[in-house]
A tleap script that builds the chain and sets N, CA, C and O, in Angstrom:
source leaprc.protein.ff14SB
mol = sequence {
  NGLN LEU HIE SER PRO GLY GLU THR THR THR
  LEU VAL ASP PRO MET LYS GLU VAL ASP LEU
  TYR LEU ALA GLU LEU CYS SER THR CYS PRO
  VAL ASP VAL MET PRO GLY ASP SER ASP PRO
  SER ASN CYS PHE LEU PRO GLN GLN PRO MET
  HIE PRO CYS LEU LEU PRO HIE THR SER LYS
  HIE SER SER VAL SER PHE THR THR ASN PRO
  TYR GLN ALA GLN ILE ASN GLY MET THR VAL
  LEU GLY THR SER GLY GLN ASN ILE GLU ASP
  ILE SER LYS TYR ALA SER CPHE
}
set mol.1.N position { 94.786 115.951 109.500 }
set mol.1.CA position { 94.623 114.735 110.259 }
set mol.1.C position { 95.882 113.897 110.131 }
set mol.1.O position { 96.397 113.705 109.029 }
set mol.2.N position { 96.371 113.405 111.238 }
set mol.2.CA position { 97.560 112.567 111.241 }
set mol.2.C position { 97.169 111.123 110.958 }
set mol.2.O position { 96.108 110.658 111.372 }
set mol.3.N position { 98.037 110.433 110.252 }
set mol.3.CA position { 97.790 109.041 109.915 }
set mol.3.C position { 98.797 108.152 110.632 }
set mol.3.O position { 99.942 108.540 110.859 }
set mol.4.N position { 98.353 106.969 110.979 }
set mol.4.CA position { 99.277 106.003 111.573 }
set mol.4.C position { 100.205 105.483 110.479 }
set mol.4.O position { 99.885 105.615 109.298 }
set mol.5.N position { 101.346 104.895 110.842 }
set mol.5.CA position { 102.274 104.386 109.826 }
set mol.5.C position { 101.617 103.402 108.864 }
set mol.5.O position { 101.925 103.415 107.672 }
set mol.6.N position { 100.732 102.560 109.347 }
set mol.6.CA position { 100.045 101.606 108.483 }
set mol.6.C position { 99.136 102.297 107.481 }
set mol.6.O position { 99.075 101.900 106.317 }
set mol.7.N position { 98.427 103.331 107.929 }
set mol.7.CA position { 97.545 104.078 107.036 }
set mol.7.C position { 98.352 104.832 105.981 }
set mol.7.O position { 97.952 104.895 104.818 }
set mol.8.N position { 99.483 105.402 106.385 }
set mol.8.CA position { 100.323 106.131 105.435 }
set mol.8.C position { 100.825 105.206 104.350 }
set mol.8.O position { 100.829 105.577 103.176 }
set mol.9.N position { 101.250 104.005 104.718 }
set mol.9.CA position { 101.706 103.021 103.746 }
set mol.9.C position { 100.576 102.670 102.784 }
set mol.9.O position { 100.803 102.540 101.582 }
set mol.10.N position { 99.367 102.518 103.303 }
set mol.10.CA position { 98.211 102.203 102.470 }
set mol.10.C position { 97.944 103.319 101.470 }
set mol.10.O position { 97.492 103.053 100.357 }
set mol.11.N position { 98.213 104.548 101.846 }
set mol.11.CA position { 97.982 105.685 100.960 }
set mol.11.C position { 99.100 105.853 99.937 }
set mol.11.O position { 98.840 106.250 98.801 }
set mol.12.N position { 100.337 105.558 100.323 }
set mol.12.CA position { 101.501 105.832 99.477 }
set mol.12.C position { 101.806 104.699 98.511 }
set mol.12.O position { 102.196 104.960 97.373 }
set mol.13.N position { 101.642 103.468 98.923 }
set mol.13.CA position { 102.008 102.328 98.081 }
set mol.13.C position { 101.347 102.321 96.699 }
set mol.13.O position { 102.033 102.061 95.711 }
set mol.14.N position { 100.040 102.598 96.590 }
set mol.14.CA position { 99.446 102.619 95.240 }
set mol.14.C position { 100.079 103.675 94.325 }
set mol.14.O position { 100.245 103.432 93.130 }
set mol.15.N position { 100.430 104.833 94.869 }
set mol.15.CA position { 101.073 105.866 94.051 }
set mol.15.C position { 102.449 105.408 93.585 }
set mol.15.O position { 102.846 105.694 92.455 }
set mol.16.N position { 103.178 104.703 94.439 }
set mol.16.CA position { 104.493 104.181 94.055 }
set mol.16.C position { 104.355 103.183 92.914 }
set mol.16.O position { 105.143 103.199 91.969 }
set mol.17.N position { 103.344 102.306 93.005 }
set mol.17.CA position { 103.117 101.317 91.952 }
set mol.17.C position { 102.786 101.991 90.626 }
set mol.17.O position { 103.333 101.630 89.584 }
set mol.18.N position { 101.897 102.965 90.671 }
set mol.18.CA position { 101.520 103.689 89.457 }
set mol.18.C position { 102.727 104.417 88.890 }
set mol.18.O position { 102.930 104.430 87.676 }
set mol.19.N position { 103.524 105.019 89.750 }
set mol.19.CA position { 104.712 105.737 89.310 }
set mol.19.C position { 105.668 104.812 88.557 }
set mol.19.O position { 106.158 105.168 87.485 }
set mol.20.N position { 105.932 103.642 89.104 }
set mol.20.CA position { 106.846 102.704 88.445 }
set mol.20.C position { 106.271 102.188 87.123 }
set mol.20.O position { 107.002 102.028 86.146 }
set mol.21.N position { 104.976 101.933 87.097 }
set mol.21.CA position { 104.333 101.467 85.864 }
set mol.21.C position { 104.404 102.541 84.777 }
set mol.21.O position { 104.785 102.257 83.641 }
set mol.22.N position { 104.035 103.772 85.130 }
set mol.22.CA position { 104.054 104.853 84.148 }
set mol.22.C position { 105.464 105.174 83.687 }
set mol.22.O position { 105.672 105.497 82.517 }
set mol.23.N position { 106.433 105.090 84.581 }
set mol.23.CA position { 107.828 105.342 84.195 }
set mol.23.C position { 108.273 104.325 83.147 }
set mol.23.O position { 108.959 104.677 82.187 }
set mol.24.N position { 107.887 103.080 83.330 }
set mol.24.CA position { 108.225 102.050 82.350 }
set mol.24.C position { 107.523 102.316 81.019 }
set mol.24.O position { 108.118 102.163 79.952 }
set mol.25.N position { 106.255 102.714 81.092 }
set mol.25.CA position { 105.496 103.031 79.880 }
set mol.25.C position { 106.088 104.236 79.157 }
set mol.25.O position { 106.160 104.243 77.928 }
set mol.26.N position { 106.509 105.250 79.902 }
set mol.26.CA position { 107.092 106.465 79.314 }
set mol.26.C position { 108.391 106.190 78.571 }
set mol.26.O position { 108.782 106.969 77.702 }
set mol.27.N position { 109.054 105.109 78.897 }
set mol.27.CA position { 110.297 104.786 78.197 }
set mol.27.C position { 110.024 104.239 76.799 }
set mol.27.O position { 110.947 104.097 75.997 }
set mol.28.N position { 108.757 103.930 76.502 }
set mol.28.CA position { 108.430 103.378 75.188 }
set mol.28.C position { 107.528 104.265 74.340 }
set mol.28.O position { 107.519 104.134 73.116 }
set mol.29.N position { 106.765 105.172 74.967 }
set mol.29.CA position { 105.830 106.004 74.202 }
set mol.29.C position { 105.450 107.254 75.005 }
set mol.29.O position { 105.655 107.297 76.218 }
set mol.30.N position { 104.900 108.264 74.333 }
set mol.30.CA position { 104.424 109.460 75.059 }
set mol.30.C position { 103.227 109.109 75.944 }
set mol.30.O position { 102.379 108.302 75.563 }
set mol.31.N position { 103.166 109.717 77.117 }
set mol.31.CA position { 102.092 109.446 78.073 }
set mol.31.C position { 101.545 110.768 78.594 }
set mol.31.O position { 102.307 111.642 79.010 }
set mol.32.N position { 100.225 110.911 78.570 }
set mol.32.CA position { 99.549 112.053 79.184 }
set mol.32.C position { 98.896 111.572 80.466 }
set mol.32.O position { 98.128 110.610 80.445 }
set mol.33.N position { 99.189 112.225 81.579 }
set mol.33.CA position { 98.630 111.852 82.880 }
set mol.33.C position { 97.561 112.869 83.247 }
set mol.33.O position { 97.852 114.045 83.465 }
set mol.34.N position { 96.309 112.394 83.311 }
set mol.34.CA position { 95.171 113.251 83.628 }
set mol.34.C position { 94.593 112.827 84.976 }
set mol.34.O position { 94.365 111.636 85.187 }
set mol.35.N position { 94.346 113.770 85.899 }
set mol.35.CA position { 93.798 113.392 87.205 }
set mol.35.C position { 92.360 112.905 87.076 }
set mol.35.O position { 91.629 113.288 86.163 }
set mol.36.N position { 91.983 112.058 88.012 }
set mol.36.CA position { 90.620 111.538 88.050 }
set mol.36.C position { 89.915 111.922 89.330 }
set mol.36.O position { 90.400 112.740 90.112 }
set mol.37.N position { 88.777 111.322 89.522 }
set mol.37.CA position { 87.888 111.648 90.628 }
set mol.37.C position { 88.546 111.496 91.992 }
set mol.37.O position { 88.332 112.332 92.870 }
set mol.38.N position { 89.337 110.456 92.190 }
set mol.38.CA position { 89.911 110.212 93.515 }
set mol.38.C position { 91.415 110.458 93.572 }
set mol.38.O position { 92.080 110.023 94.512 }
set mol.39.N position { 91.953 111.150 92.574 }
set mol.39.CA position { 93.389 111.441 92.559 }
set mol.39.C position { 93.706 112.686 93.383 }
set mol.39.O position { 92.824 113.506 93.639 }
set mol.40.N position { 94.966 112.827 93.798 }
set mol.40.CA position { 95.354 113.995 94.606 }
set mol.40.C position { 95.441 115.262 93.751 }
set mol.40.O position { 96.522 115.686 93.342 }
set mol.41.N position { 94.284 115.845 93.497 }
set mol.41.CA position { 94.163 117.075 92.724 }
set mol.41.C position { 92.951 117.815 93.275 }
set mol.41.O position { 92.232 117.284 94.121 }
set mol.42.N position { 92.719 119.034 92.803 }
set mol.42.CA position { 91.537 119.745 93.282 }
set mol.42.C position { 90.273 119.000 92.835 }
set mol.42.O position { 90.309 118.249 91.860 }
set mol.43.N position { 89.167 119.202 93.539 }
set mol.43.CA position { 87.955 118.426 93.261 }
set mol.43.C position { 87.019 119.106 92.270 }
set mol.43.O position { 86.070 118.471 91.809 }
set mol.44.N position { 87.245 120.368 91.924 }
set mol.44.CA position { 86.367 121.071 91.000 }
set mol.44.C position { 86.932 121.012 89.585 }
set mol.44.O position { 88.147 121.048 89.391 }
set mol.45.N position { 86.042 120.920 88.602 }
set mol.45.CA position { 86.476 120.918 87.202 }
set mol.45.C position { 86.676 122.344 86.728 }
set mol.45.O position { 85.907 123.214 87.135 }
set mol.46.N position { 87.644 122.631 85.910 }
set mol.46.CA position { 88.663 121.683 85.464 }
set mol.46.C position { 89.667 121.397 86.573 }
set mol.46.O position { 90.110 122.297 87.285 }
set mol.47.N position { 90.012 120.118 86.699 }
set mol.47.CA position { 91.039 119.730 87.669 }
set mol.47.C position { 92.397 120.128 87.115 }
set mol.47.O position { 92.661 119.982 85.921 }
set mol.48.N position { 93.243 120.626 87.983 }
set mol.48.CA position { 94.591 121.009 87.580 }
set mol.48.C position { 95.461 119.758 87.479 }
set mol.48.O position { 95.148 118.733 88.084 }
set mol.49.N position { 96.547 119.841 86.721 }
set mol.49.CA position { 97.432 118.672 86.589 }
set mol.49.C position { 97.977 118.228 87.941 }
set mol.49.O position { 98.164 119.033 88.853 }
set mol.50.N position { 98.227 116.924 88.045 }
set mol.50.CA position { 98.865 116.405 89.250 }
set mol.50.C position { 100.287 116.949 89.315 }
set mol.50.O position { 100.936 117.124 88.283 }
set mol.51.N position { 100.762 117.211 90.505 }
set mol.51.CA position { 102.114 117.748 90.647 }
set mol.51.C position { 103.132 116.649 90.340 }
set mol.51.O position { 102.977 115.522 90.813 }
set mol.52.N position { 104.174 116.957 89.552 }
set mol.52.CA position { 105.176 115.948 89.189 }
set mol.52.C position { 105.851 115.268 90.380 }
set mol.52.O position { 106.327 114.141 90.244 }
set mol.53.N position { 105.906 115.919 91.538 }
set mol.53.CA position { 106.554 115.286 92.692 }
set mol.53.C position { 105.780 114.068 93.182 }
set mol.53.O position { 106.334 113.244 93.909 }
set mol.54.N position { 104.510 113.936 92.798 }
set mol.54.CA position { 103.732 112.760 93.178 }
set mol.54.C position { 104.166 111.518 92.416 }
set mol.54.O position { 103.956 110.397 92.881 }
set mol.55.N position { 104.771 111.710 91.248 }
set mol.55.CA position { 105.241 110.606 90.406 }
set mol.55.C position { 106.699 110.876 90.020 }
set mol.55.O position { 106.983 111.197 88.867 }
set mol.56.N position { 107.620 110.748 90.974 }
set mol.56.CA position { 109.011 111.162 90.735 }
set mol.56.C position { 109.729 110.393 89.632 }
set mol.56.O position { 110.513 110.988 88.892 }
set mol.57.N position { 109.489 109.093 89.500 }
set mol.57.CA position { 110.152 108.317 88.451 }
set mol.57.C position { 109.584 108.678 87.080 }
set mol.57.O position { 110.323 108.817 86.105 }
set mol.58.N position { 108.283 108.823 87.021 }
set mol.58.CA position { 107.612 109.166 85.768 }
set mol.58.C position { 108.020 110.548 85.283 }
set mol.58.O position { 108.267 110.748 84.094 }
set mol.59.N position { 108.091 111.502 86.205 }
set mol.59.CA position { 108.360 112.885 85.817 }
set mol.59.C position { 109.770 113.101 85.280 }
set mol.59.O position { 110.056 114.165 84.730 }
set mol.60.N position { 110.658 112.121 85.426 }
set mol.60.CA position { 112.013 112.228 84.870 }
set mol.60.C position { 112.021 112.070 83.352 }
set mol.60.O position { 112.990 112.451 82.695 }
set mol.61.N position { 110.957 111.516 82.796 }
set mol.61.CA position { 110.895 111.269 81.354 }
set mol.61.C position { 110.355 112.498 80.612 }
set mol.61.O position { 109.396 113.130 81.056 }
set mol.62.N position { 110.972 112.820 79.498 }
set mol.62.CA position { 110.493 113.947 78.694 }
set mol.62.C position { 109.226 113.578 77.923 }
set mol.62.O position { 108.565 114.452 77.362 }
set mol.63.N position { 108.889 112.305 77.892 }
set mol.63.CA position { 107.720 111.852 77.127 }
set mol.63.C position { 106.426 111.923 77.937 }
set mol.63.O position { 105.370 111.535 77.436 }
set mol.64.N position { 106.488 112.411 79.182 }
set mol.64.CA position { 105.277 112.509 79.998 }
set mol.64.C position { 104.775 113.944 80.005 }
set mol.64.O position { 105.554 114.897 80.012 }
set mol.65.N position { 103.443 114.071 80.002 }
set mol.65.CA position { 102.797 115.369 80.079 }
set mol.65.C position { 101.708 115.291 81.150 }
set mol.65.O position { 100.811 114.454 81.057 }
set mol.66.N position { 101.779 116.152 82.158 }
set mol.66.CA position { 100.760 116.197 83.192 }
set mol.66.C position { 99.695 117.190 82.727 }
set mol.66.O position { 99.985 118.369 82.521 }
set mol.67.N position { 98.467 116.709 82.565 }
set mol.67.CA position { 97.409 117.501 81.936 }
set mol.67.C position { 96.262 117.788 82.895 }
set mol.67.O position { 96.186 117.235 83.992 }
set mol.68.N position { 95.382 118.660 82.452 }
set mol.68.CA position { 94.172 118.973 83.205 }
set mol.68.C position { 93.104 117.920 82.921 }
set mol.68.O position { 93.269 117.083 82.033 }
set mol.69.N position { 92.036 117.966 83.659 }
set mol.69.CA position { 90.853 117.129 83.431 }
set mol.69.C position { 89.650 118.062 83.391 }
set mol.69.O position { 89.326 118.671 84.411 }
set mol.70.N position { 88.984 118.195 82.265 }
set mol.70.CA position { 89.163 117.507 80.992 }
set mol.70.C position { 90.391 118.000 80.234 }
set mol.70.O position { 91.014 119.002 80.583 }
set mol.71.N position { 90.709 117.252 79.183 }
set mol.71.CA position { 91.930 117.503 78.426 }
set mol.71.C position { 91.662 117.287 76.941 }
set mol.71.O position { 91.047 116.295 76.550 }
set mol.72.N position { 92.125 118.218 76.123 }
set mol.72.CA position { 91.982 118.111 74.668 }
set mol.72.C position { 93.350 117.875 74.055 }
set mol.72.O position { 94.323 118.544 74.403 }
set mol.73.N position { 93.417 116.908 73.131 }
set mol.73.CA position { 94.695 116.575 72.497 }
set mol.73.C position { 94.485 116.322 71.009 }
set mol.73.O position { 93.381 116.022 70.555 }
set mol.74.N position { 95.576 116.451 70.270 }
set mol.74.CA position { 95.593 116.095 68.855 }
set mol.74.C position { 96.369 114.791 68.720 }
set mol.74.O position { 97.536 114.719 69.106 }
set mol.75.N position { 95.737 113.775 68.181 }
set mol.75.CA position { 96.375 112.482 67.971 }
set mol.75.C position { 96.195 112.104 66.509 }
set mol.75.O position { 95.078 111.864 66.049 }
set mol.76.N position { 97.311 112.055 65.783 }
set mol.76.CA position { 97.272 111.737 64.341 }
set mol.76.C position { 96.266 112.609 63.594 }
set mol.76.O position { 95.520 112.116 62.749 }
set mol.77.N position { 96.248 113.911 63.909 }
set mol.77.CA position { 95.374 114.849 63.225 }
set mol.77.C position { 93.935 114.839 63.699 }
set mol.77.O position { 93.109 115.581 63.167 }
set mol.78.N position { 93.616 114.018 64.684 }
set mol.78.CA position { 92.252 113.936 65.203 }
set mol.78.C position { 92.196 114.604 66.573 }
set mol.78.O position { 93.076 114.392 67.407 }
set mol.79.N position { 91.165 115.408 66.805 }
set mol.79.CA position { 90.979 116.036 68.112 }
set mol.79.C position { 90.284 115.054 69.039 }
set mol.79.O position { 89.238 114.497 68.708 }
set mol.80.N position { 90.884 114.852 70.207 }
set mol.80.CA position { 90.348 113.921 71.194 }
set mol.80.C position { 90.130 114.678 72.496 }
set mol.80.O position { 91.001 115.427 72.937 }
set mol.81.N position { 88.968 114.483 73.110 }
set mol.81.CA position { 88.683 115.085 74.409 }
set mol.81.C position { 88.665 113.985 75.449 }
set mol.81.O position { 87.895 113.030 75.347 }
set mol.82.N position { 89.522 114.125 76.456 }
set mol.82.CA position { 89.578 113.152 77.545 }
set mol.82.C position { 88.946 113.728 78.788 }
set mol.82.O position { 89.145 114.897 79.118 }
set mol.83.N position { 88.181 112.900 79.477 }
set mol.83.CA position { 87.582 113.281 80.748 }
set mol.83.C position { 87.494 112.034 81.612 }
set mol.83.O position { 87.340 110.926 81.096 }
set mol.84.N position { 87.591 112.209 82.920 }
set mol.84.CA position { 87.516 111.044 83.798 }
set mol.84.C position { 86.078 110.684 84.149 }
set mol.84.O position { 85.836 109.703 84.851 }
set mol.85.N position { 85.135 111.465 83.668 }
set mol.85.CA position { 83.734 111.082 83.776 }
set mol.85.C position { 82.885 111.808 84.789 }
set mol.85.O position { 81.673 111.594 84.827 }
set mol.86.N position { 83.476 112.671 85.624 }
set mol.86.CA position { 82.649 113.353 86.620 }
set mol.86.C position { 81.539 114.169 85.971 }
set mol.86.O position { 80.400 114.158 86.438 }
set mol.87.N position { 81.873 114.878 84.894 }
set mol.87.CA position { 80.855 115.714 84.245 }
set mol.87.C position { 79.748 114.864 83.622 }
set mol.87.O position { 78.586 115.271 83.632 }
set mol.88.N position { 80.083 113.708 83.088 }
set mol.88.CA position { 79.075 112.813 82.512 }
set mol.88.C position { 78.179 112.261 83.620 }
set mol.88.O position { 76.961 112.183 83.455 }
set mol.89.N position { 78.781 111.877 84.747 }
set mol.89.CA position { 77.991 111.392 85.882 }
set mol.89.C position { 77.050 112.474 86.398 }
set mol.89.O position { 75.905 112.186 86.746 }
set mol.90.N position { 77.530 113.732 86.451 }
set mol.90.CA position { 76.680 114.829 86.911 }
set mol.90.C position { 75.493 115.039 85.978 }
set mol.90.O position { 74.370 115.243 86.440 }
set mol.91.N position { 75.726 114.992 84.685 }
set mol.91.CA position { 74.630 115.160 83.721 }
set mol.91.C position { 73.603 114.040 83.875 }
set mol.91.O position { 72.396 114.277 83.832 }
set mol.92.N position { 74.104 112.812 84.056 }
set mol.92.CA position { 73.180 111.672 84.151 }
set mol.92.C position { 72.303 111.732 85.404 }
set mol.92.O position { 71.259 111.082 85.455 }
set mol.93.N position { 72.712 112.500 86.408 }
set mol.93.CA position { 71.893 112.652 87.602 }
set mol.93.C position { 70.611 113.459 87.323 }
set mol.93.O position { 69.588 113.274 87.982 }
set mol.94.N position { 70.696 114.350 86.334 }
set mol.94.CA position { 69.598 115.270 86.089 }
set mol.94.C position { 68.903 115.057 84.750 }
set mol.94.O position { 67.898 115.712 84.472 }
set mol.95.N position { 69.411 114.160 83.921 }
set mol.95.CA position { 68.836 113.916 82.611 }
set mol.95.C position { 68.072 112.604 82.631 }
set mol.95.O position { 68.414 111.681 83.370 }
set mol.96.N position { 67.038 112.533 81.815 }
set mol.96.CA position { 66.329 111.270 81.665 }
set mol.96.C position { 66.509 110.785 80.228 }
set mol.96.O position { 66.426 111.563 79.278 }
set mol.97.N position { 66.752 109.510 80.093 }
set mol.97.CA position { 67.011 108.934 78.780 }
set mol.97.C position { 65.884 108.029 78.370 }
set mol.97.O position { 65.922 107.448 77.286 }
savepdb mol mol.pdb
quit
């Protein structure tokens, strides 16, 4: 589907803002970028990492890591599992608490 120039700007501007913010953050600390529910990635879990060309300023930093969703990491010797919540939302649809 083709987009009008105004629609394209609406789609691209938020990614540019995120890219500049993350690039600034990457200059001070390591950053893991995990795709979420509405990010430009595949819709089935596990989601594959976002392509670095989507965040050109951020991807120039060696401190950035583009990860899958869900994602497991070691932080100060502790295992951490990150997820954007789709699997939790799916479980809550069928579980009663």
